[in-house]
C-alpha positions as CSV (number, residue, x, y, z in Angstrom):
1,X,-28.5,160.2,39.0
2,X,-28.4,157.5,36.6
3,X,-26.0,157.7,33.5
4,X,-26.1,155.6,31.4
5,X,-23.3,155.5,27.9
6,X,-23.1,153.2,24.6
7,X,-20.5,153.5,22.3
8,X,-21.7,156.1,19.9
9,X,-24.1,158.7,22.8
10,X,-22.9,160.0,25.7
11,X,-24.3,162.1,28.8
12,X,-22.2,164.9,30.1
13,X,-25.2,166.2,32.6
14,X,-28.4,165.8,33.6
15,X,-30.4,164.7,36.6
16,X,-32.9,161.9,34.7
17,X,-32.5,158.0,33.7
18,X,-31.1,157.5,29.9
19,X,-31.8,154.9,28.1
20,X,-30.5,154.6,24.5
21,X,-32.5,152.0,22.7
22,X,-34.2,151.6,19.0
23,X,-37.0,150.7,17.3
24,X,-40.5,149.2,17.0
25,X,-41.5,146.2,19.6
26,X,-45.2,144.2,20.0
27,X,-44.9,144.2,23.8
28,X,-48.3,142.5,25.6
29,X,-50.4,144.4,27.4
30,X,-50.0,147.6,24.8
31,X,-53.1,149.7,25.1
32,X,-54.6,148.4,21.7
33,X,-58.2,151.0,22.0
34,X,-58.4,155.0,22.8
35,X,-62.8,154.8,22.5
36,X,-62.0,158.7,24.0
37,X,-60.3,159.3,19.7
38,X,-62.4,156.6,18.7
39,X,-59.9,154.7,17.3
40,X,-59.8,150.8,16.9
41,X,-56.7,149.3,16.7
42,X,-56.1,145.2,15.4
43,X,-55.5,143.1,18.0
44,X,-53.0,140.8,18.7
45,X,-50.0,142.3,18.7
46,X,-49.7,145.7,20.7
47,X,-47.3,146.5,18.2
48,X,-47.2,145.7,14.9
49,X,-44.2,145.3,12.8
50,X,-44.5,144.7,9.3
51,X,-43.7,144.2,5.7
52,X,-45.6,144.9,2.8
53,X,-45.3,141.3,1.0
54,X,-46.8,139.8,-2.5
55,X,-47.3,135.7,-2.1
56,X,-48.9,136.0,-5.3
57,X,-45.6,137.3,-7.4
58,X,-42.7,135.0,-5.8
59,X,-44.7,131.2,-5.3
60,X,-45.2,129.0,-2.9
61,X,-41.8,127.5,-3.0
62,X,-40.5,131.0,-1.4
63,X,-43.1,131.3,1.6
64,X,-41.4,129.3,3.9
65,X,-37.9,130.5,3.1
66,X,-39.3,134.0,3.3
67,X,-41.0,133.8,7.2
68,X,-37.6,132.0,8.2
69,X,-36.0,135.2,7.4
70,X,-39.1,137.8,8.2
71,X,-39.1,136.2,11.7
72,X,-35.2,136.7,12.2
73,X,-35.8,140.3,12.1
74,X,-38.5,140.6,13.8
75,X,-42.1,140.8,11.6
76,X,-44.8,139.6,13.1
77,X,-47.1,141.3,10.2
78,X,-47.7,141.2,6.8
79,X,-49.6,143.1,4.3
80,X,-51.2,141.5,1.7
81,X,-52.9,142.0,-1.8
82,X,-53.4,145.6,-2.8
83,X,-52.6,144.7,-6.2
84,X,-53.4,141.3,-6.8
85,X,-56.7,141.4,-7.5
86,X,-56.6,139.4,-11.8
87,X,-54.4,136.5,-9.4
88,X,-58.0,136.2,-7.2
89,X,-60.1,136.5,-10.0
90,X,-58.1,136.0,-13.4
91,X,-60.9,136.0,-15.5
92,X,-64.9,137.2,-15.3
93,X,-66.3,134.9,-12.4
94,X,-64.0,132.5,-12.5
95,X,-62.0,132.8,-8.7
96,X,-58.7,131.4,-8.2
97,X,-58.7,131.7,-4.0
98,X,-57.3,128.9,-2.9
99,X,-53.4,129.8,-3.0
100,X,-54.8,132.6,-0.4
101,X,-56.3,129.7,1.5
102,X,-53.3,128.5,1.8
103,X,-51.0,131.2,2.4
104,X,-53.1,132.5,5.1
105,X,-52.6,128.7,7.2
106,X,-49.3,129.0,6.8
107,X,-48.6,132.1,7.6
108,X,-50.7,131.2,10.5
109,X,-48.6,128.5,11.4
110,X,-45.1,130.4,11.5
111,X,-46.7,133.1,14.0
112,X,-47.6,135.9,11.8
113,X,-50.6,138.3,11.3
114,X,-52.5,140.1,8.5
115,X,-53.6,142.8,7.3
116,X,-55.6,141.8,3.9
117,X,-56.6,144.6,1.3
118,X,-59.3,144.5,-1.5
119,X,-57.1,144.5,-4.6
120,X,-59.3,147.6,-6.1
121,X,-56.4,149.7,-6.9
122,X,-55.2,147.7,-9.7
123,X,-58.5,146.2,-11.5
124,X,-57.8,143.8,-14.2
125,X,-57.4,143.6,-18.2
126,X,-60.2,142.1,-18.5
127,X,-62.4,144.0,-16.1
128,X,-61.0,147.5,-17.8
129,X,-61.3,146.6,-21.3
130,X,-64.7,144.2,-21.2
131,X,-66.4,147.3,-19.2
132,X,-65.3,150.4,-20.4
133,X,-67.5,152.5,-18.3
134,X,-65.7,151.2,-15.2
135,X,-62.7,153.7,-16.2
136,X,-61.4,157.2,-15.9
137,X,-62.6,159.5,-18.8
138,X,-61.2,163.0,-19.2
139,X,-62.7,166.5,-19.8
140,X,-61.8,166.2,-23.5
141,X,-63.5,162.4,-23.5
142,X,-60.9,160.6,-23.2
143,X,-60.6,157.0,-21.5
144,X,-57.3,156.8,-19.8
145,X,-55.7,153.8,-20.4
146,X,-54.9,150.9,-18.1
147,X,-51.3,150.4,-17.8
148,X,-51.1,152.3,-14.2
149,X,-53.4,151.9,-11.2
150,X,-56.3,153.9,-9.9
151,X,-58.1,154.3,-13.4
152,X,-61.1,153.6,-12.1
153,X,-63.9,155.9,-11.6
154,X,-65.0,155.1,-8.2
155,X,-68.5,156.3,-9.2
156,X,-69.1,153.7,-11.7
157,X,-72.5,151.4,-10.6
158,X,-70.5,148.3,-12.4
159,X,-67.6,149.0,-10.7
160,X,-69.2,148.8,-7.3
161,X,-71.1,145.3,-8.4
162,X,-67.2,143.8,-9.7
163,X,-66.1,144.8,-6.0
164,X,-68.5,143.7,-4.1
165,X,-68.3,139.9,-6.0
166,X,-64.4,139.8,-5.5
167,X,-64.6,141.3,-1.8
168,X,-67.2,138.4,-1.4
169,X,-64.9,136.2,-2.2
170,X,-61.8,137.3,-0.6
171,X,-64.6,137.7,2.8
172,X,-64.9,134.0,2.2
173,X,-61.7,132.9,2.3
174,X,-60.9,135.4,5.3
175,X,-63.6,134.3,7.1
176,X,-61.6,131.3,8.2
177,X,-58.3,132.5,9.4
178,X,-58.1,134.5,12.6
179,X,-55.3,135.7,12.0
180,X,-56.5,138.0,9.5
181,X,-56.8,141.3,11.8
182,X,-57.4,144.0,9.8
183,X,-59.0,145.1,6.0
184,X,-57.3,147.6,4.1
185,X,-59.8,149.4,1.2
186,X,-57.7,150.0,-1.3
187,X,-54.8,151.7,-2.1
188,X,-53.7,155.7,-1.3
189,X,-57.4,156.0,-2.4
190,X,-58.1,159.9,-3.8
191,X,-58.1,161.4,-7.4
192,X,-54.7,162.2,-7.5
193,X,-53.7,159.5,-10.1
194,X,-56.0,159.3,-12.8
195,X,-57.6,162.5,-12.2
196,X,-61.3,163.3,-11.5
197,X,-63.8,162.0,-14.0
198,X,-65.9,163.7,-16.3
199,X,-67.5,160.6,-17.8
200,X,-71.8,161.1,-17.9
201,X,-72.4,159.9,-14.9
202,X,-69.9,161.6,-13.2
203,X,-71.0,164.6,-15.0
204,X,-74.5,164.1,-13.8
205,X,-73.1,163.0,-10.0
206,X,-72.0,166.2,-9.8
207,X,-75.6,168.4,-11.0
208,X,-78.1,165.9,-9.0
209,X,-75.6,166.8,-5.7
210,X,-75.1,170.6,-5.9
211,X,-79.7,170.2,-6.3
212,X,-79.4,168.2,-3.4
213,X,-77.9,170.4,-1.8
214,X,-79.2,174.1,-3.5
215,X,-82.5,172.6,-3.8
216,X,-83.5,176.1,-6.3
217,X,-82.0,177.6,-9.0
218,X,-82.3,180.7,-7.0
219,X,-80.7,180.0,-4.1
220,X,-78.1,178.8,-6.2
221,X,-76.8,182.0,-7.7
222,X,-77.7,183.6,-4.4
223,X,-75.0,181.5,-2.8
224,X,-72.5,181.5,-5.5
225,X,-73.1,185.2,-6.7
226,X,-73.2,184.1,-10.0
227,X,-74.0,187.7,-11.3
228,X,-70.1,187.7,-12.2
229,X,-69.6,187.2,-16.1
230,X,-73.0,186.4,-16.3
231,X,-72.8,183.0,-14.9
232,X,-77.0,182.6,-13.8
233,X,-78.6,179.0,-13.5
234,X,-81.7,179.4,-14.8
235,X,-82.5,175.9,-15.7
236,X,-80.2,172.6,-14.0
237,X,-79.7,171.8,-17.5
238,X,-76.7,175.0,-17.7
239,X,-75.0,173.5,-15.0
240,X,-72.0,171.6,-15.8
241,X,-68.9,170.4,-14.1
242,X,-66.1,172.3,-14.3
243,X,-63.2,171.7,-15.9
244,X,-60.9,174.5,-14.5
245,X,-61.2,177.1,-11.9
246,X,-62.5,179.6,-13.8
247,X,-65.0,180.4,-11.2
248,X,-63.7,179.4,-8.0
249,X,-67.1,178.7,-6.1
250,X,-67.8,176.3,-8.4
251,X,-64.2,174.6,-8.7
252,X,-64.7,174.4,-5.0
253,X,-68.7,172.5,-5.0
254,X,-66.5,170.3,-7.0
255,X,-64.5,169.1,-5.0
256,X,-67.0,168.9,-2.4
257,X,-67.9,166.3,-4.5
258,X,-65.6,164.5,-5.8
259,X,-64.5,163.7,-1.6
260,X,-68.3,162.5,-1.5
261,X,-67.8,159.8,-4.5
262,X,-64.5,158.7,-2.6
263,X,-65.8,158.4,0.7
264,X,-69.2,156.8,-0.4
265,X,-67.1,154.1,-2.4
266,X,-65.1,153.6,0.9
267,X,-68.2,153.3,2.7
268,X,-69.4,151.0,0.1
269,X,-66.4,147.9,0.3
270,X,-66.7,148.9,4.5
271,X,-70.3,147.8,4.2
272,X,-70.2,145.3,2.1
273,X,-67.8,143.3,4.1
274,X,-69.4,143.7,7.4
275,X,-72.6,142.5,5.9
276,X,-70.0,140.1,4.6
277,X,-69.0,139.1,8.5
278,X,-65.9,140.7,8.5
279,X,-66.1,142.4,12.4
280,X,-62.2,142.9,12.7
281,X,-60.7,146.8,12.2
282,X,-61.4,148.6,8.3
283,X,-59.1,150.8,7.5
284,X,-57.3,152.5,4.1
285,X,-53.9,154.4,3.8
286,X,-53.4,157.8,3.5
287,X,-50.9,160.1,2.7
288,X,-48.7,163.0,3.8
289,X,-47.7,165.6,4.9
290,X,-50.8,166.7,3.2
291,X,-52.7,165.2,0.6
292,X,-54.0,167.6,-1.7
293,X,-57.0,165.1,-2.8
294,X,-59.6,164.6,-0.4
295,X,-60.2,166.2,2.9
296,X,-58.9,163.7,5.5
297,X,-60.7,165.2,8.6
298,X,-64.0,164.2,6.7
299,X,-62.5,161.4,5.4
300,X,-61.4,160.2,9.1
301,X,-64.7,159.5,10.7
302,X,-65.1,156.7,8.4
303,X,-61.9,154.7,9.5
304,X,-61.6,152.6,12.6
305,X,-58.0,153.6,12.7
306,X,-55.4,155.8,10.7
307,X,-52.5,154.0,8.9
308,X,-50.3,156.4,6.4
309,X,-48.1,156.0,4.3
310,X,-44.7,158.4,4.9
311,X,-41.5,157.2,3.0
312,X,-39.6,160.1,4.7
313,X,-36.6,160.1,2.7
314,X,-35.8,163.1,1.3
315,X,-38.5,164.9,3.4
316,X,-37.6,167.6,5.4
317,X,-37.6,166.3,9.6
318,X,-40.1,169.4,9.8
319,X,-42.6,168.2,7.4
320,X,-42.1,164.2,8.8
321,X,-43.6,166.2,12.1
322,X,-46.4,167.6,10.7
323,X,-47.2,164.1,9.3
324,X,-47.0,162.3,12.0
325,X,-49.5,164.6,14.0
326,X,-51.8,164.9,11.5
327,X,-52.2,161.3,11.3
328,X,-52.5,161.1,15.5
329,X,-54.9,164.2,15.5
330,X,-57.2,163.1,13.0
331,X,-58.6,160.9,15.4
332,X,-56.9,161.9,18.7
333,X,-55.0,158.6,19.0
334,X,-51.6,156.1,18.4
335,X,-51.6,155.4,13.8
336,X,-50.4,152.5,11.3
337,X,-47.6,153.2,9.2
338,X,-49.0,151.2,6.9
339,X,-46.3,151.8,4.0
340,X,-42.8,153.3,5.1
341,X,-39.9,153.1,3.1
342,X,-36.2,151.4,3.9
343,X,-33.4,153.6,2.1
344,X,-32.2,156.0,4.1
345,X,-28.2,157.3,5.3
346,X,-26.0,155.1,7.4
347,X,-22.7,157.3,8.8
348,X,-21.2,154.0,10.0
349,X,-23.6,151.8,11.6
350,X,-26.8,150.2,11.8
351,X,-27.5,152.4,15.3
352,X,-26.2,155.9,12.9
353,X,-29.4,155.4,10.1
354,X,-31.6,157.2,9.4
355,X,-33.9,154.1,9.4
356,X,-33.5,153.8,13.2
357,X,-34.3,157.2,13.7
358,X,-37.3,157.5,11.4
359,X,-38.6,154.2,13.2
360,X,-38.3,155.2,16.9
361,X,-39.7,159.1,15.5
362,X,-42.7,157.2,14.2
363,X,-43.4,155.3,17.5
364,X,-42.7,158.3,19.7
365,X,-45.5,160.8,17.6
366,X,-47.5,158.0,17.8
367,X,-47.5,155.2,15.7
368,X,-48.2,151.4,16.9
369,X,-47.8,149.6,13.9
370,X,-44.2,150.2,11.5
371,X,-45.0,148.5,7.9
372,X,-42.1,148.5,5.1
373,X,-42.5,148.5,1.9
374,X,-41.6,146.2,0.9
375,X,-40.3,142.7,1.9
376,X,-38.1,141.8,-2.0
377,X,-37.8,144.3,-4.5
378,X,-40.1,143.8,-7.5
379,X,-38.3,142.2,-10.9
380,X,-41.2,143.5,-13.3
381,X,-44.0,146.5,-12.9
382,X,-43.7,149.7,-12.4
383,X,-42.1,149.5,-9.4
384,X,-39.7,147.2,-10.5
385,X,-36.3,149.6,-8.6
386,X,-38.2,150.3,-5.2
387,X,-36.1,150.3,-2.2
388,X,-36.9,146.6,0.0
389,X,-35.1,144.7,2.7
390,X,-34.4,142.0,0.1
391,X,-33.5,142.8,-3.3
392,X,-33.9,141.4,-6.4
393,X,-31.4,138.4,-5.7
394,X,-32.7,138.0,-2.3
395,X,-29.4,139.5,-0.4
396,X,-30.9,141.6,2.6
397,X,-30.5,145.0,2.2
398,X,-28.6,147.3,4.8
399,X,-32.4,148.3,6.5
400,X,-32.8,144.5,7.0
401,X,-30.2,143.9,9.8
402,X,-31.2,148.0,10.8
403,X,-34.8,146.7,11.7
404,X,-33.4,143.2,13.1
405,X,-31.3,145.4,15.4
406,X,-33.6,148.5,16.2
407,X,-36.5,145.6,16.9
408,X,-34.9,144.4,19.4
409,X,-33.6,147.1,21.2
410,X,-37.3,148.4,21.2
411,X,-38.3,145.3,23.0
412,X,-36.2,146.1,25.7
413,X,-37.3,149.8,26.2
414,X,-40.9,148.7,26.5
415,X,-39.8,145.9,28.8
416,X,-38.6,148.1,31.1
417,X,-41.4,150.9,31.2
418,X,-44.0,148.8,31.7
419,X,-44.6,148.2,28.0
420,X,-46.3,151.2,27.1
421,X,-45.5,155.2,25.7
422,X,-47.8,157.7,25.9
423,X,-48.7,159.5,23.3
424,X,-48.0,163.0,23.1
425,X,-49.8,166.1,24.3
426,X,-48.5,169.3,23.1
427,X,-49.7,172.6,24.5
428,X,-49.5,174.2,20.7
429,X,-52.4,173.8,18.1
430,X,-51.6,174.4,14.9
431,X,-55.6,175.1,12.8
432,X,-55.2,173.6,9.4
433,X,-58.8,173.5,7.4
434,X,-58.7,170.9,4.6
435,X,-61.2,172.8,2.5
436,X,-59.4,175.8,2.8
437,X,-56.6,174.0,0.5
438,X,-59.0,172.2,-1.9
439,X,-60.8,175.7,-2.0
440,X,-57.3,177.1,-4.4
441,X,-57.5,173.4,-6.1
442,X,-58.3,173.2,-9.9
443,X,-60.6,170.4,-11.0
444,X,-58.1,169.3,-13.1
445,X,-55.0,170.6,-12.2
446,X,-54.0,168.1,-9.3
447,X,-51.5,170.4,-7.6
448,X,-51.7,174.2,-8.0
449,X,-49.1,177.4,-6.8
450,X,-51.8,178.3,-4.8
451,X,-51.6,175.0,-2.6
452,X,-48.2,174.5,-2.6
453,X,-48.0,178.0,-0.8
454,X,-50.3,176.8,1.6
455,X,-47.7,174.6,2.6
456,X,-45.3,176.5,2.7
457,X,-46.4,178.0,5.3
458,X,-47.5,175.3,7.2
459,X,-43.5,174.2,7.2
460,X,-42.1,177.2,8.3
461,X,-44.7,176.9,11.1
462,X,-43.5,173.3,12.2
463,X,-39.7,174.6,11.1
464,X,-39.8,177.3,14.2
465,X,-41.8,175.0,17.0
466,X,-39.0,171.8,16.2
467,X,-36.4,174.9,16.8
468,X,-38.3,175.6,19.6
469,X,-38.2,172.4,21.3
470,X,-42.1,172.1,20.4
471,X,-44.7,169.5,19.1
472,X,-48.2,170.0,18.5
473,X,-51.4,168.8,17.3
474,X,-53.1,170.0,14.2
475,X,-56.9,170.9,14.3
476,X,-59.5,171.5,12.5
477,X,-62.0,174.8,12.4
478,X,-64.2,172.8,14.7
479,X,-61.6,171.7,17.1
480,X,-62.3,172.2,20.7
481,X,-59.2,174.5,21.7
482,X,-59.3,173.8,25.6
483,X,-56.2,173.2,27.3
484,X,-53.4,174.9,24.9
485,X,-51.9,177.2,25.5
486,X,-51.2,178.5,21.8
487,X,-53.4,178.5,18.4
488,X,-51.6,178.9,15.7
489,X,-54.3,179.5,12.8
490,X,-52.2,180.4,9.0
491,X,-54.6,182.1,7.3
492,X,-53.9,180.0,4.1
493,X,-55.0,176.8,5.4
494,X,-57.7,178.6,7.8
495,X,-58.8,181.4,5.0
496,X,-62.5,179.7,4.5
497,X,-65.2,180.7,7.6
498,X,-66.2,177.3,9.1
499,X,-69.6,177.4,11.9
500,X,-68.4,178.3,15.2
501,X,-64.8,179.0,14.0
502,X,-64.6,182.5,15.0
503,X,-66.9,182.1,18.5
504,X,-63.9,178.7,19.6
505,X,-60.8,181.8,18.5
506,X,-62.9,184.4,20.8
507,X,-63.5,182.1,23.6
508,X,-60.0,180.9,23.7
509,X,-58.6,183.7,23.9
510,X,-61.2,185.3,26.4
511,X,-60.2,182.3,29.0
512,X,-56.5,183.1,28.8
513,X,-55.0,181.6,25.1
514,X,-52.7,183.3,23.4
515,X,-53.5,182.8,19.3
516,X,-51.5,184.0,15.8
517,X,-53.6,184.7,13.2
518,X,-52.1,186.0,9.5
519,X,-52.8,186.7,6.4
520,X,-56.1,185.7,4.3
521,X,-57.1,184.2,7.7
522,X,-61.3,184.5,7.2
523,X,-61.6,186.4,4.4
524,X,-63.8,183.9,2.4
525,X,-67.7,182.4,3.0
526,X,-68.4,178.8,2.7
527,X,-68.9,179.0,-0.3
528,X,-65.4,180.1,-1.7
529,X,-66.8,184.5,-1.7
530,X,-65.0,186.9,-0.1
531,X,-66.5,188.7,3.0
532,X,-67.7,192.3,2.1
533,X,-67.0,193.3,5.9
534,X,-63.1,194.3,7.0
535,X,-60.9,191.0,7.7
536,X,-60.4,189.0,9.8
537,X,-64.2,188.6,9.6
538,X,-65.5,188.8,12.9
539,X,-61.9,188.9,14.5
540,X,-61.3,192.5,14.1
541,X,-62.3,193.8,17.7
542,X,-60.0,190.3,18.5
543,X,-56.9,191.3,16.9
544,X,-57.2,195.1,17.3
545,X,-56.8,195.3,13.7
546,X,-58.3,195.4,10.7
547,X,-57.3,194.7,6.5
548,X,-57.0,197.8,4.8
549,X,-55.8,197.1,1.5
550,X,-54.2,193.9,0.6
551,X,-52.9,192.6,-2.5
552,X,-49.8,189.7,-4.1
553,X,-46.5,191.1,-3.9
554,X,-44.3,189.5,-6.5
555,X,-46.1,187.1,-6.2
556,X,-44.4,183.2,-5.8
557,X,-46.6,182.0,-9.2
558,X,-44.8,183.8,-12.2
559,X,-44.9,183.3,-16.4
560,X,-42.6,183.8,-18.4
561,X,-44.0,187.0,-19.8
562,X,-43.8,188.2,-15.9
563,X,-42.8,191.8,-15.8
564,X,-38.3,191.7,-13.8
565,X,-39.5,194.9,-11.6
566,X,-39.8,193.6,-8.1
567,X,-42.6,195.2,-6.4
568,X,-40.2,197.0,-3.4
569,X,-42.7,195.9,0.3
570,X,-40.1,195.8,2.6
571,X,-40.0,195.2,6.8
572,X,-36.9,195.6,9.1
573,X,-36.5,192.1,11.2
574,X,-35.4,191.7,14.2
575,X,-31.9,191.6,13.4
576,X,-32.4,195.7,12.3
577,X,-32.2,194.2,8.3
578,X,-34.8,195.3,5.7
579,X,-36.3,192.0,4.8
580,X,-38.2,192.7,1.0
581,X,-41.8,190.8,0.8
582,X,-43.2,187.9,-1.6
583,X,-46.6,186.8,-2.0
584,X,-49.9,188.3,0.0
585,X,-49.8,191.4,2.1
586,X,-52.0,193.0,3.8
587,X,-52.0,196.8,5.5
588,X,-53.2,196.3,8.3
589,X,-55.2,199.5,10.5
590,X,-54.2,199.1,14.3
591,X,-57.0,199.9,16.8
592,X,-56.2,202.3,19.7
593,X,-56.1,199.9,22.2
594,X,-53.8,197.7,20.3
595,X,-50.0,198.2,19.0
596,X,-48.2,197.5,16.5
597,X,-44.8,195.1,16.9
598,X,-43.8,195.9,13.1
599,X,-44.6,198.3,10.8
600,X,-44.2,197.8,7.1
601,X,-41.0,199.8,6.1
602,X,-41.4,200.4,2.2
603,X,-43.9,199.8,-0.5
604,X,-47.6,201.0,-0.8
605,X,-48.4,200.1,3.1
606,X,-45.2,201.6,4.1
607,X,-45.9,203.0,8.1
608,X,-49.5,200.5,8.6
609,X,-49.0,198.0,10.9
610,X,-47.1,194.4,9.9
611,X,-47.8,192.5,13.0
612,X,-49.9,193.9,16.0
613,X,-50.6,192.5,19.3
614,X,-54.1,192.8,21.0
615,X,-55.5,192.5,24.8
616,X,-58.7,190.2,25.2
617,X,-60.1,188.6,28.6
618,X,-57.8,187.4,29.8
619,X,-55.5,186.4,26.8
620,X,-53.6,188.2,23.9
621,X,-54.4,187.9,19.7
622,X,-51.3,188.3,17.3
623,X,-51.7,189.2,13.5
624,X,-49.5,188.8,10.9
625,X,-50.6,191.1,7.8
626,X,-47.7,188.9,6.2
627,X,-47.3,184.9,5.7
628,X,-45.9,183.2,8.8
629,X,-43.3,181.9,5.5
630,X,-42.2,185.9,5.1
631,X,-39.4,187.2,8.1
632,X,-42.5,189.6,9.9
633,X,-43.7,185.3,10.1
634,X,-40.9,184.9,12.4
635,X,-41.5,188.0,14.9
636,X,-45.0,187.0,15.0
637,X,-44.1,183.3,16.4
638,X,-41.7,184.6,19.1
639,X,-43.7,187.3,20.3
640,X,-47.3,184.3,20.3
641,X,-44.5,182.1,22.0
642,X,-42.9,184.1,24.4
643,X,-46.8,185.5,25.4
644,X,-47.7,181.9,26.2
645,X,-45.7,181.0,28.8
646,X,-44.6,177.8,27.5
647,X,-40.8,176.2,28.3
648,X,-38.9,177.1,25.2
649,X,-35.7,175.6,23.7
650,X,-33.1,176.8,21.4
651,X,-32.3,173.1,19.8
652,X,-29.3,172.9,16.8
653,X,-30.7,172.5,13.6
654,X,-31.8,169.1,12.7
655,X,-32.5,168.6,16.4
656,X,-36.2,167.6,17.5
657,X,-37.9,166.8,21.4
658,X,-40.7,165.5,21.1
659,X,-41.8,164.4,24.8
660,X,-44.7,161.1,25.6
661,X,-44.9,162.1,29.6
662,X,-42.4,160.8,31.4
663,X,-40.2,160.3,27.9
664,X,-38.5,162.5,26.0
665,X,-36.8,161.7,22.7
666,X,-34.1,163.9,21.4
667,X,-33.7,163.3,17.6
668,X,-30.5,164.1,15.7
669,X,-31.6,164.3,11.9
670,X,-27.7,165.2,10.7
671,X,-24.7,163.6,9.9
672,X,-22.8,165.1,12.4
673,X,-23.0,164.8,15.9
674,X,-24.3,167.5,17.8
675,X,-23.6,168.5,21.5
676,X,-26.2,171.3,23.1
677,X,-28.0,172.0,26.7
678,X,-31.5,170.4,26.5
679,X,-32.6,172.7,29.7
680,X,-31.9,171.9,33.8
681,X,-34.2,168.8,34.0
682,X,-32.3,167.2,30.8
683,X,-28.5,168.9,31.2
684,X,-25.9,168.7,28.2
685,X,-26.1,165.9,25.8
686,X,-24.6,164.7,23.0
687,X,-26.2,162.7,20.1
688,X,-24.6,161.0,17.4
689,X,-24.7,161.2,13.5
690,X,-28.7,160.3,13.3
691,X,-28.7,159.4,16.7
692,X,-31.6,158.9,18.9
693,X,-31.9,159.6,22.9
694,X,-34.7,158.8,24.8
695,X,-34.2,160.6,28.5
696,X,-36.4,158.5,30.9
697,X,-37.9,160.3,34.4
């Protein structure tokens, strides 16, 4: 037994080797490719520590000095160019890319690798003004202004033409510089900033998309059930792009068309670069924990590797865990943290800081690149107060020293562990269908209350798993479930039927798995129309229950005109207290062969099942008639976890465990030291404020 102590973290008892070393390293020999997940990471450094840098803003006189400081803290990768179109092409067809050539030469001399970004997120003024057809148009016909970013239409033929021209100029420069190891296309692609476009091109594009997918108006009317509210389409000219969600079928169709629009614009840039001779990995930076603008299951198929922007400050620990697990699950492999923040709380020193904890957590959960936004705070512009590693006056911030010290510790850790770290291999999978989220959206409202409720339920699941010391994979309804012990399918995030999903759930349980579903599961067909069959559709036998009546009880979304009274719907919680339910409430009719673990105590569903357990094949299925963020959801998750046979912990609030092969991480997300029992293998331990403890078996 080896016990290692430092001045902030002590170990009381364990039978393993403990190493208390922290943050990011570039150790040669670290696996760069995961072909099973379709991941192609940039070559060169196996683990990338980087910064977003803006050479066009600071000028050449600062480059050498900045590079010296960067090398001091361990930076090996620079992310550049995403907002520099006006500096590359200040006037139409007048290119000034010589400075980029000099920058790449200088950075290579200092040993830096570069992620070069296409600058299409910020079109120059001359382009937006001379070609107004490139700009987003609102449903009312207004053209968005040019003072922000992402105000372009991804379907604009003119914008694509100008995109190809600037990409040709950049690729010609990059071809001379082998230190360009990857490309990032655009910046945070999607409709979340300027909104979806409703110009003539997009209106026609939507109608053409519907015609391609439904072929005839008769087929469309049948699929969309348009005889409600006299919405029948007799001629394609009668179809228009929706400006609201009055018709859920049309709203979802518009979301799918929007998905295709952005994906095609990404593909256009990627394919253009490939035709210009680019051979290094290409990606774009996605957003987490849950992005409400695009279906990332589909979008990720087009990326060589996942790069994600995640600013963890202010993000609840389970939410950041959800974010990283999604990133790892999107391509079943490692990812890059392409933007992350430098601002976090510090208790006493760098080794009791959130920045250090977050860096370790991202690595443990699959990040193989960590790029801080940004090197120095900008003197002007929209983000002129955004935290950075250095201030406006070029003074180091608190994060500067933290990154430097944690980098050195991480290098030591990887050296001692053979230059590698296994990815987590969870025993739990959480099903999330992005289209089920987008089905709750609105073409002109980026985030709806119904979407927020789906995210609340996912966060509740993650919070519960975190307290039990468990990690999870996030899987789509098309994912193979073999190998998991427990699958949780929150109904809000799996409300639409997906071909093969029901069969996969049935097979999983029949072969010994444990399944937990919740209210709203498989309630609608792929067109966003409710099934007439009892729900969960096709799964009533598996779960041993069927939904009778269902209703929204005291919904989360209320107007100023709502009645103040609360509709009573209570359940008796595990502690014997009566808990009032909010949101979707399903009255469960329990089969004779199944067992109601919990029933409604009062309200319209009094006496009916709330949580039901059923046996099927060699496995078990649980169904909760309310959202898992409600009190019965806790009972349901506890019952399913107990049935799964997974080894559980009872971690203190704010403590998280991540298992990476023979290495186990414990993270303390609180500003107070925490003592807890980690189990028979790891023993009892004390983890300091914002501390990280690593146990290597």
